[in-house]
N, C-alpha and C positions, 0 to 999 in steps of 0.2 A: 591762401590759407594761413592762419595765424599759428604760432608755435604750439599753443595748447591743442589746436585741432590736429596738427601733425602728430603730436604725442598720442592723442586719442586714436588716430588712424593706425599708428604703430602697434597699439595694444588691442585693436579690433581683431577678434579671432578669425573672422571671415577673410579679412585682408591678409592676415598672416598666412592663412591656408593657401591663398592664391599665390603669395610670394614663395611659399615652400614648393608648390607645384612648378612654378617657373624655375626655381633652383634645381629641382629634380630633372626637368627637361634639359636644362643647361648641362647638368652632370651627364646625362645620356650622350649629348653631343661631345663633351670632353672625353668620355670613355672611348669614343670612336675616332679621336684625333690622330693624325699621323705622328709617328714617334719623333720626328724632327721639329715638332712644335716646341717653342721655348718653354722651359719648365715643365715639360711633358710628364715626367715621373711624379712630381708634386701634384700636378693637376689631376692625373689619373688616380692617385691615391685618395685625393679629396673626393673625386667623383665616386669612387667605390664606397667611401664612407656615407656619402649622401644616398646612394642607391640602396645601401644596407640600413639606412636610417640611424646612423650612429654619429652624426655631426655634432659639433659642440656649439655652433652658433645658436643663440636663443632666437625664438621666432620674432620677438620685438626688435632685436638687433638687425635681423635680416630685413624686416619691414622698414627700418630706418634707412638702410642702404638703398632701398627702392625709393623711399620718400625724399632722397637727395635730389631727385629729378624734379625741377620746379613745376613741370606740367602735371606730374603725378601728385605732388604735394598740393597743388591747387585743386585737383579733382578729389583728392582723398580716397576714401573707400570706393568711390564711383569710377576710379581710373579704369580704363579698358584693359583687359587681359594682355593685349598686344603691347601696350605701353609698359606694363609690369615686366613682361618677358624681355623687352628691349633693354630696360634698365638693369635687370639681373645680368643679362649678357654683357652690358657695358661696364658693370661694376664687379664682374666676376673675379678679377684679381684681388680686389679688396675683400670680397666675400670669402675667397679661399684663404686669404691671410688671417681672417678672423676665426675661421674654423669650419 
């Protein structure tokens, strides 16, 4: 996928929505993590914001984090939901740092 196509996918509202659902599912998992998980307090605070829908990460920025995965970038908006969830989980520390 070329750069302009990646940009287009990042601004596709359907793709953004799928990324947001994957982030929400990751937040549910984080909210249930053991307290001895590294950076637990920060992660749980972020998860609470996601679950309350008060995150600061913009939808296209979240989508760009997902599109960092070359397989997803190649598939664009046709990427399978499982791949999107995998990438959100893999990039969760970066996503938390962004907001």
